[in-house]
N, CA, C, O and the ligand as a Tripos MOL2 file, in Angstrom:
@<TRIPOS>MOLECULE
protein
  265   263    67     0     0
PROTEIN
NO_CHARGES

@<TRIPOS>ATOM
      1 N         187.2100   79.7880   41.5900 N.3       1 MET1
      2 CA        187.9680   78.9050   42.4990 C.3       1 MET1
      3 C         189.4480   79.2800   42.4060 C.2       1 MET1
      4 O         189.9610   79.5400   41.3170 O.2       1 MET1
      5 N         190.0940   79.3050   43.4970 N.am      2 ALA2
      6 CA        191.5160   79.6780   43.5660 C.3       2 ALA2
      7 C         192.4130   78.6330   42.9760 C.2       2 ALA2
      8 O         192.1050   77.4420   43.0140 O.2       2 ALA2
      9 N         193.5030   79.0610   42.4390 N.am      3 ALA3
     10 CA        194.4480   78.1060   41.8910 C.3       3 ALA3
     11 C         195.0250   77.3270   43.0930 C.2       3 ALA3
     12 O         194.8950   77.7080   44.2560 O.2       3 ALA3
     13 N         195.6950   76.1690   42.7050 N.am      4 VAL4
     14 CA        196.3110   75.3350   43.8380 C.3       4 VAL4
     15 C         197.5700   76.0300   44.2110 C.2       4 VAL4
     16 O         198.4820   76.1630   43.3950 O.2       4 VAL4
     17 N         197.6370   76.4720   45.4250 N.am      5 ASP5
     18 CA        198.8900   77.1190   45.9290 C.3       5 ASP5
     19 C         199.7180   76.0060   46.6640 C.2       5 ASP5
     20 O         199.1790   75.1190   47.3250 O.2       5 ASP5
     21 N         201.0560   76.1260   46.4940 N.am      6 PRO6
     22 CA        201.8950   75.1410   47.2580 C.3       6 PRO6
     23 C         201.6230   75.3840   48.7390 C.2       6 PRO6
     24 O         201.3600   76.5130   49.1520 O.2       6 PRO6
     25 N         201.6870   74.3410   49.5150 N.am      7 THR7
     26 CA        201.4100   74.4760   50.9250 C.3       7 THR7
     27 C         202.5870   75.0730   51.6180 C.2       7 THR7
     28 O         203.7160   74.5950   51.5070 O.2       7 THR7
     29 N         202.3020   76.1390   52.3470 N.am      8 ASP8
     30 CA        203.3310   76.8220   53.1600 C.3       8 ASP8
     31 C         202.9120   76.6850   54.5990 C.2       8 ASP8
     32 O         201.9410   77.2860   55.0600 O.2       8 ASP8
     33 N         203.7030   75.8460   55.3130 N.am      9 PRO9
     34 CA        203.3060   75.5060   56.7440 C.3       9 PRO9
     35 C         203.1180   76.8060   57.6090 C.2       9 PRO9
     36 O         202.2570   76.8380   58.4880 O.2       9 PRO9
     37 N         203.8950   77.8210   57.3580 N.am     10 GLN10
     38 CA        203.7320   79.0970   58.1180 C.3      10 GLN10
     39 C         202.3160   79.7520   57.8720 C.2      10 GLN10
     40 O         201.5920   80.0980   58.8050 O.2      10 GLN10
     41 N         202.0010   79.8840   56.6320 N.am     11 SER11
     42 CA        200.7460   80.5700   56.3200 C.3      11 SER11
     43 C         199.5100   79.6800   56.6190 C.2      11 SER11
     44 O         198.4320   80.1900   56.9240 O.2      11 SER11
     45 N         199.6880   78.3520   56.5270 N.am     12 GLU12
     46 CA        198.6070   77.4750   56.8590 C.3      12 GLU12
     47 C         198.2970   77.5670   58.4200 C.2      12 GLU12
     48 O         197.1570   77.5060   58.8800 O.2      12 GLU12
     49 N         199.4100   77.7160   59.1450 N.am     13 GLN13
     50 CA        199.2890   77.8290   60.5770 C.3      13 GLN13
     51 C         198.6200   79.1980   60.9940 C.2      13 GLN13
     52 O         197.8600   79.2740   61.9600 O.2      13 GLN13
     53 N         198.9440   80.2340   60.2270 N.am     14 GLU14
     54 CA        198.4010   81.5820   60.4370 C.3      14 GLU14
     55 C         196.8880   81.5860   60.2020 C.2      14 GLU14
     56 O         196.1480   82.3680   60.7990 O.2      14 GLU14
     57 N         196.4410   80.6560   59.2840 N.am     15 MET15
     58 CA        194.9680   80.6020   58.9380 C.3      15 MET15
     59 C         194.2250   79.6960   59.9100 C.2      15 MET15
     60 O         193.0200   79.4620   59.8240 O.2      15 MET15
     61 N         195.1080   79.1650   60.9190 N.am     16 GLY16
     62 CA        194.4390   78.2920   61.9480 C.3      16 GLY16
     63 C         194.2130   76.8220   61.4550 C.2      16 GLY16
     64 O         193.4640   76.0610   62.0670 O.2      16 GLY16
     65 N         194.8670   76.4660   60.3630 N.am     17 ARG17
     66 CA        194.7300   75.1380   59.7970 C.3      17 ARG17
     67 C         195.6630   74.2090   60.5090 C.2      17 ARG17
     68 O         196.6690   74.6530   61.0620 O.2      17 ARG17
     69 N         195.3620   72.9210   60.5160 N.am     18 ILE18
     70 CA        196.2170   71.8390   61.0110 C.3      18 ILE18
     71 C         196.3940   70.7120   59.9810 C.2      18 ILE18
     72 O         195.5270   70.4140   59.1600 O.2      18 ILE18
     73 N         197.5540   70.1280   60.0900 N.am     19 ALA19
     74 CA        197.8360   69.0280   59.1420 C.3      19 ALA19
     75 C         196.9390   67.8180   59.2860 C.2      19 ALA19
     76 O         196.5160   67.4710   60.3890 O.2      19 ALA19
     77 N         196.6540   67.1820   58.1730 N.am     20 PHE20
     78 CA        195.6460   66.1170   58.1630 C.3      20 PHE20
     79 C         196.1690   65.0560   57.2120 C.2      20 PHE20
     80 O         196.0820   65.2630   56.0020 O.2      20 PHE20
     81 N         196.7080   63.9320   57.6760 N.am     21 TRP21
     82 CA        197.2980   62.9230   56.8010 C.3      21 TRP21
     83 C         196.3060   61.8410   56.4560 C.2      21 TRP21
     84 O         195.6200   61.2920   57.3190 O.2      21 TRP21
     85 N         196.2480   61.5560   55.2090 N.am     22 LEU22
     86 CA        195.3400   60.4240   54.7600 C.3      22 LEU22
     87 C         195.9940   59.5860   53.6890 C.2      22 LEU22
     88 O         196.8060   60.0700   52.9010 O.2      22 LEU22
     89 N         195.6370   58.3560   53.6760 N.am     23 ALA23
     90 CA        196.1380   57.4310   52.5740 C.3      23 ALA23
     91 C         195.5230   57.8380   51.2390 C.2      23 ALA23
     92 O         194.3840   58.3020   51.1890 O.2      23 ALA23
     93 N         196.2900   57.6590   50.1480 N.am     24 PRO24
     94 CA        195.7980   58.0310   48.8580 C.3      24 PRO24
     95 C         194.3950   57.5270   48.5380 C.2      24 PRO24
     96 O         193.5740   58.2900   48.0290 O.2      24 PRO24
     97 N         194.1040   56.2690   48.8210 N.am     25 ASP25
     98 CA        192.7590   55.6950   48.5380 C.3      25 ASP25
     99 C         191.6550   56.4850   49.3600 C.2      25 ASP25
    100 O         190.5410   56.6890   48.8780 O.2      25 ASP25
    101 N         191.9920   56.8860   50.5330 N.am     26 ASP26
    102 CA        191.0450   57.6680   51.3520 C.3      26 ASP26
    103 C         190.8260   59.0800   50.7650 C.2      26 ASP26
    104 O         189.7190   59.6190   50.7740 O.2      26 ASP26
    105 N         191.9690   59.6650   50.2400 N.am     27 LEU27
    106 CA        191.8760   60.9290   49.6010 C.3      27 LEU27
    107 C         191.0230   60.8420   48.2840 C.2      27 LEU27
    108 O         190.2280   61.7350   47.9930 O.2      27 LEU27
    109 N         191.2090   59.7830   47.5370 N.am     28 ARG28
    110 CA        190.4540   59.6120   46.3220 C.3      28 ARG28
    111 C         189.0000   59.4860   46.6540 C.2      28 ARG28
    112 O         188.1690   60.0840   45.9700 O.2      28 ARG28
    113 N         188.6520   58.7430   47.6630 N.am     29 TRP29
    114 CA        187.2520   58.5750   48.0570 C.3      29 TRP29
    115 C         186.7050   59.9610   48.4410 C.2      29 TRP29
    116 O         185.6200   60.3470   48.0050 O.2      29 TRP29
    117 N         187.4430   60.6800   49.2350 N.am     30 LEU30
    118 CA        187.0310   61.9560   49.7650 C.3      30 LEU30
    119 C         186.8170   63.0170   48.5830 C.2      30 LEU30
    120 O         185.8650   63.7970   48.5770 O.2      30 LEU30
    121 N         187.7310   62.9720   47.6500 N.am     31 ALA31
    122 CA        187.7030   63.8790   46.5140 C.3      31 ALA31
    123 C         186.4630   63.6680   45.6570 C.2      31 ALA31
    124 O         185.9700   64.5960   45.0170 O.2      31 ALA31
    125 N         185.9660   62.4360   45.6530 N.am     32 ARG32
    126 CA        184.8200   62.1460   44.7840 C.3      32 ARG32
    127 C         183.5270   61.9960   45.5490 C.2      32 ARG32
    128 O         182.4770   61.9250   44.9100 O.2      32 ARG32
    129 N         183.5210   61.9440   46.8090 N.am     33 HIS33
    130 CA        182.3820   61.7290   47.6050 C.3      33 HIS33
    131 C         181.5690   62.9470   47.9830 C.2      33 HIS33
    132 O         182.0340   63.7400   48.8020 O.2      33 HIS33
    133 N         180.4090   63.1370   47.4460 N.am     34 CYS34
    134 CA        179.5640   64.2750   47.8390 C.3      34 CYS34
    135 C         178.3420   63.6230   48.4680 C.2      34 CYS34
    136 O         177.6800   62.7780   47.8650 O.2      34 CYS34
    137 N         178.0650   64.0380   49.6870 N.am     35 CYS35
    138 CA        176.9220   63.4390   50.3750 C.3      35 CYS35
    139 C         175.8480   64.5170   50.5990 C.2      35 CYS35
    140 O         174.9650   64.3380   51.4380 O.2      35 CYS35
    141 N         175.9140   65.6030   49.8770 N.am     36 CYS36
    142 CA        174.9230   66.6760   49.9570 C.3      36 CYS36
    143 C         173.6180   66.2230   49.3530 C.2      36 CYS36
    144 O         173.5320   65.9310   48.1600 O.2      36 CYS36
    145 N         172.6370   66.1710   50.1660 N.am     37 GLY37
    146 CA        171.3070   65.7970   49.6750 C.3      37 GLY37
    147 C         170.5940   67.0800   49.2390 C.2      37 GLY37
    148 O         171.1190   68.1820   49.3930 O.2      37 GLY37
    149 N         169.3770   66.9100   48.6860 N.am     38 PRO38
    150 CA        168.6700   68.0680   48.1780 C.3      38 PRO38
    151 C         168.3910   69.1540   49.2450 C.2      38 PRO38
    152 O         168.1600   70.3230   48.9340 O.2      38 PRO38
    153 N         168.4220   68.7250   50.4600 N.am     39 GLU39
    154 CA        168.1490   69.6720   51.5920 C.3      39 GLU39
    155 C         169.4240   70.3740   52.1160 C.2      39 GLU39
    156 O         169.3700   71.1940   53.0330 O.2      39 GLU39
    157 N         170.4980   70.0440   51.5370 N.am     40 ALA40
    158 CA        171.8540   70.5730   52.0880 C.3      40 ALA40
    159 C         171.8240   72.1630   51.9110 C.2      40 ALA40
    160 O         171.3100   72.6990   50.9300 O.2      40 ALA40
    161 N         172.3730   72.7980   52.8640 N.am     41 SER41
    162 CA        172.4200   74.3360   52.8090 C.3      41 SER41
    163 C         173.5910   74.6840   51.8840 C.2      41 SER41
    164 O         174.4620   73.8750   51.5620 O.2      41 SER41
    165 N         173.5330   75.9690   51.4850 N.am     42 ASP42
    166 CA        174.6680   76.4650   50.6600 C.3      42 ASP42
    167 C         175.9750   76.3770   51.4410 C.2      42 ASP42
    168 O         177.0080   76.0620   50.8500 O.2      42 ASP42
    169 N         175.9700   76.6390   52.7290 N.am     43 GLU43
    170 CA        177.1780   76.4700   53.5380 C.3      43 GLU43
    171 C         177.6280   75.1210   53.5130 C.2      43 GLU43
    172 O         178.8290   74.9150   53.3420 O.2      43 GLU43
    173 N         176.7890   74.1170   53.6670 N.am     44 ASP44
    174 CA        177.2430   72.6910   53.5840 C.3      44 ASP44
    175 C         177.8130   72.3770   52.2470 C.2      44 ASP44
    176 O         178.8510   71.7200   52.1640 O.2      44 ASP44
    177 N         177.1470   72.8420   51.1300 N.am     45 ARG45
    178 CA        177.6810   72.5630   49.7840 C.3      45 ARG45
    179 C         179.0200   73.2210   49.5810 C.2      45 ARG45
    180 O         179.8980   72.6440   48.9390 O.2      45 ARG45
    181 N         179.2070   74.4440   50.1250 N.am     46 ASP46
    182 CA        180.4850   75.1390   49.9990 C.3      46 ASP46
    183 C         181.5680   74.3290   50.7080 C.2      46 ASP46
    184 O         182.6440   74.0650   50.1720 O.2      46 ASP46
    185 N         181.2250   73.9420   51.9610 N.am     47 ARG47
    186 CA        182.2630   73.1990   52.7270 C.3      47 ARG47
    187 C         182.6320   71.8550   52.0340 C.2      47 ARG47
    188 O         183.8020   71.4880   51.9260 O.2      47 ARG47
    189 N         181.5810   71.1490   51.5770 N.am     48 CYS48
    190 CA        181.8490   69.9250   50.8440 C.3      48 CYS48
    191 C         182.7400   70.1490   49.6300 C.2      48 CYS48
    192 O         183.6950   69.4020   49.4180 O.2      48 CYS48
    193 N         182.4520   71.1290   48.8640 N.am     49 GLY49
    194 CA        183.2460   71.4260   47.6690 C.3      49 GLY49
    195 C         184.7030   71.7890   48.0270 C.2      49 GLY49
    196 O         185.6490   71.3950   47.3460 O.2      49 GLY49
    197 N         184.8350   72.5300   49.0860 N.am     50 ARG50
    198 CA        186.1740   72.9580   49.5220 C.3      50 ARG50
    199 C         186.9520   71.7510   49.9860 C.2      50 ARG50
    200 O         188.1160   71.5980   49.6150 O.2      50 ARG50
    201 N         186.3320   70.8590   50.8100 N.am     51 ILE51
    202 CA        187.0910   69.6630   51.2400 C.3      51 ILE51
    203 C         187.4040   68.7310   50.1030 C.2      51 ILE51
    204 O         188.4960   68.1640   50.0790 O.2      51 ILE51
    205 N         186.4880   68.5360   49.1370 N.am     52 ARG52
    206 CA        186.7420   67.6620   48.0390 C.3      52 ARG52
    207 C         187.8880   68.2830   47.1360 C.2      52 ARG52
    208 O         188.7450   67.5570   46.6310 O.2      52 ARG52
    209 N         187.8670   69.5810   46.9630 N.am     53 PHE53
    210 CA        188.8180   70.3020   46.1960 C.3      53 PHE53
    211 C         190.1960   70.0660   46.8390 C.2      53 PHE53
    212 O         191.1340   69.7110   46.1240 O.2      53 PHE53
    213 N         190.3460   70.2390   48.0950 N.am     54 ARG54
    214 CA        191.6530   70.0960   48.7430 C.3      54 ARG54
    215 C         192.1600   68.6470   48.7470 C.2      54 ARG54
    216 O         193.3600   68.3910   48.6500 O.2      54 ARG54
    217 N         191.1850   67.6860   48.8650 N.am     55 ALA55
    218 CA        191.6100   66.2760   48.7870 C.3      55 ALA55
    219 C         192.1640   66.0760   47.3650 C.2      55 ALA55
    220 O         193.2120   65.4440   47.2280 O.2      55 ALA55
    221 N         191.5230   66.5760   46.3080 N.am     56 SER56
    222 CA        191.9290   66.4220   44.9730 C.3      56 SER56
    223 C         193.2950   67.1220   44.7420 C.2      56 SER56
    224 O         194.1640   66.5880   44.0530 O.2      56 SER56
    225 N         193.4610   68.3110   45.3240 N.am     57 ALA57
    226 CA        194.7080   69.1090   45.2630 C.3      57 ALA57
    227 C         195.8600   68.3060   45.8580 C.2      57 ALA57
    228 O         196.9660   68.2730   45.3190 O.2      57 ALA57
    229 N         195.5740   67.6790   46.9540 N.am     58 ALA58
    230 CA        196.6740   66.8930   47.6370 C.3      58 ALA58
    231 C         197.1000   65.7180   46.7910 C.2      58 ALA58
    232 O         198.2900   65.4140   46.7150 O.2      58 ALA58
    233 N         196.1710   65.0570   46.1590 N.am     59 LEU59
    234 CA        196.4900   64.0100   45.2680 C.3      59 LEU59
    235 C         197.2890   64.4860   43.9960 C.2      59 LEU59
    236 O         198.2470   63.8610   43.5410 O.2      59 LEU59
    237 N         196.8210   65.5950   43.5000 N.am     60 HIS60
    238 CA        197.4400   66.2180   42.3290 C.3      60 HIS60
    239 C         198.9520   66.5940   42.6440 C.2      60 HIS60
    240 O         199.8740   66.3730   41.8590 O.2      60 HIS60
    241 N         199.0810   67.1510   43.8130 N.am     61 LYS61
    242 CA        200.4400   67.6140   44.2540 C.3      61 LYS61
    243 C         201.4120   66.5050   44.3260 C.2      61 LYS61
    244 O         202.6100   66.6860   44.1070 O.2      61 LYS61
    245 N         200.8700   65.2760   44.6520 N.am     62 GLN62
    246 CA        201.7700   64.0770   44.7350 C.3      62 GLN62
    247 C         201.8040   63.2950   43.4490 C.2      62 GLN62
    248 O         202.3760   62.2080   43.3720 O.2      62 GLN62
    249 N         201.1690   63.8760   42.4220 N.am     63 GLY63
    250 CA        201.1790   63.1470   41.1060 C.3      63 GLY63
    251 C         200.3630   61.9300   41.1170 C.2      63 GLY63
    252 O         200.6480   61.0070   40.3550 O.2      63 GLY63
    253 N         199.2640   61.8500   42.0120 N.am     64 LEU64
    254 CA        198.4890   60.6430   42.1880 C.3      64 LEU64
    255 C         197.1050   60.7920   41.5070 C.2      64 LEU64
    256 O         196.2020   60.0250   41.8430 O.2      64 LEU64
    257 N         196.9020   61.7180   40.5930 N.am     65 THR65
    258 CA        195.6410   61.8230   39.9240 C.3      65 THR65
    259 C         195.5200   60.7650   38.8990 C.2      65 THR65
    260 O         196.5250   60.3220   38.3440 O.2      65 THR65
    261 N         194.2940   60.3310   38.6160 N.am     66 ASP66
    262 CA        194.1670   59.3340   37.5480 C.3      66 ASP66
    263 C         193.1240   59.7320   36.5430 C.2      66 ASP66
    264 O         192.8880   59.0060   35.5770 O.2      66 ASP66
    265 ZN        178.5240   67.2820   49.0110 Zn       67 ZN67
@<TRIPOS>BOND
     1     1     2 1
     2     2     3 1
     3     3     4 2
     4     3     5 am
     5     5     6 1
     6     6     7 1
     7     7     8 2
     8     7     9 am
     9     9    10 1
    10    10    11 1
    11    11    12 2
    12    11    13 am
    13    13    14 1
    14    14    15 1
    15    15    16 2
    16    15    17 am
    17    17    18 1
    18    18    19 1
    19    19    20 2
    20    19    21 am
    21    21    22 1
    22    22    23 1
    23    23    24 2
    24    23    25 am
    25    25    26 1
    26    26    27 1
    27    27    28 2
    28    27    29 am
    29    29    30 1
    30    30    31 1
    31    31    32 2
    32    31    33 am
    33    33    34 1
    34    34    35 1
    35    35    36 2
    36    35    37 am
    37    37    38 1
    38    38    39 1
    39    39    40 2
    40    39    41 am
    41    41    42 1
    42    42    43 1
    43    43    44 2
    44    43    45 am
    45    45    46 1
    46    46    47 1
    47    47    48 2
    48    47    49 am
    49    49    50 1
    50    50    51 1
    51    51    52 2
    52    51    53 am
    53    53    54 1
    54    54    55 1
    55    55    56 2
    56    55    57 am
    57    57    58 1
    58    58    59 1
    59    59    60 2
    60    59    61 am
    61    61    62 1
    62    62    63 1
    63    63    64 2
    64    63    65 am
    65    65    66 1
    66    66    67 1
    67    67    68 2
    68    67    69 am
    69    69    70 1
    70    70    71 1
    71    71    72 2
    72    71    73 am
    73    73    74 1
    74    74    75 1
    75    75    76 2
    76    75    77 am
    77    77    78 1
    78    78    79 1
    79    79    80 2
    80    79    81 am
    81    81    82 1
    82    82    83 1
    83    83    84 2
    84    83    85 am
    85    85    86 1
    86    86    87 1
    87    87    88 2
    88    87    89 am
    89    89    90 1
    90    90    91 1
    91    91    92 2
    92    91    93 am
    93    93    94 1
    94    94    95 1
    95    95    96 2
    96    95    97 am
    97    97    98 1
    98    98    99 1
    99    99   100 2
   100    99   101 am
   101   101   102 1
   102   102   103 1
   103   103   104 2
   104   103   105 am
   105   105   106 1
   106   106   107 1
   107   107   108 2
   108   107   109 am
   109   109   110 1
   110   110   111 1
   111   111   112 2
   112   111   113 am
   113   113   114 1
   114   114   115 1
   115   115   116 2
   116   115   117 am
   117   117   118 1
   118   118   119 1
   119   119   120 2
   120   119   121 am
   121   121   122 1
   122   122   123 1
   123   123   124 2
   124   123   125 am
   125   125   126 1
   126   126   127 1
   127   127   128 2
   128   127   129 am
   129   129   130 1
   130   130   131 1
   131   131   132 2
   132   131   133 am
   133   133   134 1
   134   134   135 1
   135   135   136 2
   136   135   137 am
   137   137   138 1
   138   138   139 1
   139   139   140 2
   140   139   141 am
   141   141   142 1
   142   142   143 1
   143   143   144 2
   144   143   145 am
   145   145   146 1
   146   146   147 1
   147   147   148 2
   148   147   149 am
   149   149   150 1
   150   150   151 1
   151   151   152 2
   152   151   153 am
   153   153   154 1
   154   154   155 1
   155   155   156 2
   156   155   157 am
   157   157   158 1
   158   158   159 1
   159   159   160 2
   160   159   161 am
   161   161   162 1
   162   162   163 1
   163   163   164 2
   164   163   165 am
   165   165   166 1
   166   166   167 1
   167   167   168 2
   168   167   169 am
   169   169   170 1
   170   170   171 1
   171   171   172 2
   172   171   173 am
   173   173   174 1
   174   174   175 1
   175   175   176 2
   176   175   177 am
   177   177   178 1
   178   178   179 1
   179   179   180 2
   180   179   181 am
   181   181   182 1
   182   182   183 1
   183   183   184 2
   184   183   185 am
   185   185   186 1
   186   186   187 1
   187   187   188 2
   188   187   189 am
   189   189   190 1
   190   190   191 1
   191   191   192 2
   192   191   193 am
   193   193   194 1
   194   194   195 1
   195   195   196 2
   196   195   197 am
   197   197   198 1
   198   198   199 1
   199   199   200 2
   200   199   201 am
   201   201   202 1
   202   202   203 1
   203   203   204 2
   204   203   205 am
   205   205   206 1
   206   206   207 1
   207   207   208 2
   208   207   209 am
   209   209   210 1
   210   210   211 1
   211   211   212 2
   212   211   213 am
   213   213   214 1
   214   214   215 1
   215   215   216 2
   216   215   217 am
   217   217   218 1
   218   218   219 1
   219   219   220 2
   220   219   221 am
   221   221   222 1
   222   222   223 1
   223   223   224 2
   224   223   225 am
   225   225   226 1
   226   226   227 1
   227   227   228 2
   228   227   229 am
   229   229   230 1
   230   230   231 1
   231   231   232 2
   232   231   233 am
   233   233   234 1
   234   234   235 1
   235   235   236 2
   236   235   237 am
   237   237   238 1
   238   238   239 1
   239   239   240 2
   240   239   241 am
   241   241   242 1
   242   242   243 1
   243   243   244 2
   244   243   245 am
   245   245   246 1
   246   246   247 1
   247   247   248 2
   248   247   249 am
   249   249   250 1
   250   250   251 1
   251   251   252 2
   252   251   253 am
   253   253   254 1
   254   254   255 1
   255   255   256 2
   256   255   257 am
   257   257   258 1
   258   258   259 1
   259   259   260 2
   260   259   261 am
   261   261   262 1
   262   262   263 1
   263   263   264 2
@<TRIPOS>SUBSTRUCTURE
     1 MET1         2 RESIDUE 1 A MET
     2 ALA2         6 RESIDUE 1 A ALA
     3 ALA3        10 RESIDUE 1 A ALA
     4 VAL4        14 RESIDUE 1 A VAL
     5 ASP5        18 RESIDUE 1 A ASP
     6 PRO6        22 RESIDUE 1 A PRO
     7 THR7        26 RESIDUE 1 A THR
     8 ASP8        30 RESIDUE 1 A ASP
     9 PRO9        34 RESIDUE 1 A PRO
    10 GLN10       38 RESIDUE 1 A GLN
    11 SER11       42 RESIDUE 1 A SER
    12 GLU12       46 RESIDUE 1 A GLU
    13 GLN13       50 RESIDUE 1 A GLN
    14 GLU14       54 RESIDUE 1 A GLU
    15 MET15       58 RESIDUE 1 A MET
    16 GLY16       62 RESIDUE 1 A GLY
    17 ARG17       66 RESIDUE 1 A ARG
    18 ILE18       70 RESIDUE 1 A ILE
    19 ALA19       74 RESIDUE 1 A ALA
    20 PHE20       78 RESIDUE 1 A PHE
    21 TRP21       82 RESIDUE 1 A TRP
    22 LEU22       86 RESIDUE 1 A LEU
    23 ALA23       90 RESIDUE 1 A ALA
    24 PRO24       94 RESIDUE 1 A PRO
    25 ASP25       98 RESIDUE 1 A ASP
    26 ASP26      102 RESIDUE 1 A ASP
    27 LEU27      106 RESIDUE 1 A LEU
    28 ARG28      110 RESIDUE 1 A ARG
    29 TRP29      114 RESIDUE 1 A TRP
    30 LEU30      118 RESIDUE 1 A LEU
    31 ALA31      122 RESIDUE 1 A ALA
    32 ARG32      126 RESIDUE 1 A ARG
    33 HIS33      130 RESIDUE 1 A HIS
    34 CYS34      134 RESIDUE 1 A CYS
    35 CYS35      138 RESIDUE 1 A CYS
    36 CYS36      142 RESIDUE 1 A CYS
    37 GLY37      146 RESIDUE 1 A GLY
    38 PRO38      150 RESIDUE 1 A PRO
    39 GLU39      154 RESIDUE 1 A GLU
    40 ALA40      158 RESIDUE 1 A ALA
    41 SER41      162 RESIDUE 1 A SER
    42 ASP42      166 RESIDUE 1 A ASP
    43 GLU43      170 RESIDUE 1 A GLU
    44 ASP44      174 RESIDUE 1 A ASP
    45 ARG45      178 RESIDUE 1 A ARG
    46 ASP46      182 RESIDUE 1 A ASP
    47 ARG47      186 RESIDUE 1 A ARG
    48 CYS48      190 RESIDUE 1 A CYS
    49 GLY49      194 RESIDUE 1 A GLY
    50 ARG50      198 RESIDUE 1 A ARG
    51 ILE51      202 RESIDUE 1 A ILE
    52 ARG52      206 RESIDUE 1 A ARG
    53 PHE53      210 RESIDUE 1 A PHE
    54 ARG54      214 RESIDUE 1 A ARG
    55 ALA55      218 RESIDUE 1 A ALA
    56 SER56      222 RESIDUE 1 A SER
    57 ALA57      226 RESIDUE 1 A ALA
    58 ALA58      230 RESIDUE 1 A ALA
    59 LEU59      234 RESIDUE 1 A LEU
    60 HIS60      238 RESIDUE 1 A HIS
    61 LYS61      242 RESIDUE 1 A LYS
    62 GLN62      246 RESIDUE 1 A GLN
    63 GLY63      250 RESIDUE 1 A GLY
    64 LEU64      254 RESIDUE 1 A LEU
    65 THR65      258 RESIDUE 1 A THR
    66 ASP66      262 RESIDUE 1 A ASP
    67 ZN67       265 GROUP 0 **** ****
């Protein structure tokens, strides 16, 4: 897993990403919530892990981890 890189708006845009604002409580929920059932594909598990990792990184960056 890659280290947490500081967000660079220019490079994020080059990767085709868009900004996504969430309240800290929603980020905490997202960071901990895995809904992958036993039938989930590897692609779904990868996506889930990526999203939860980024939610957690966003909280960490703001000093909001607990
Ligand atoms: Zn999941």
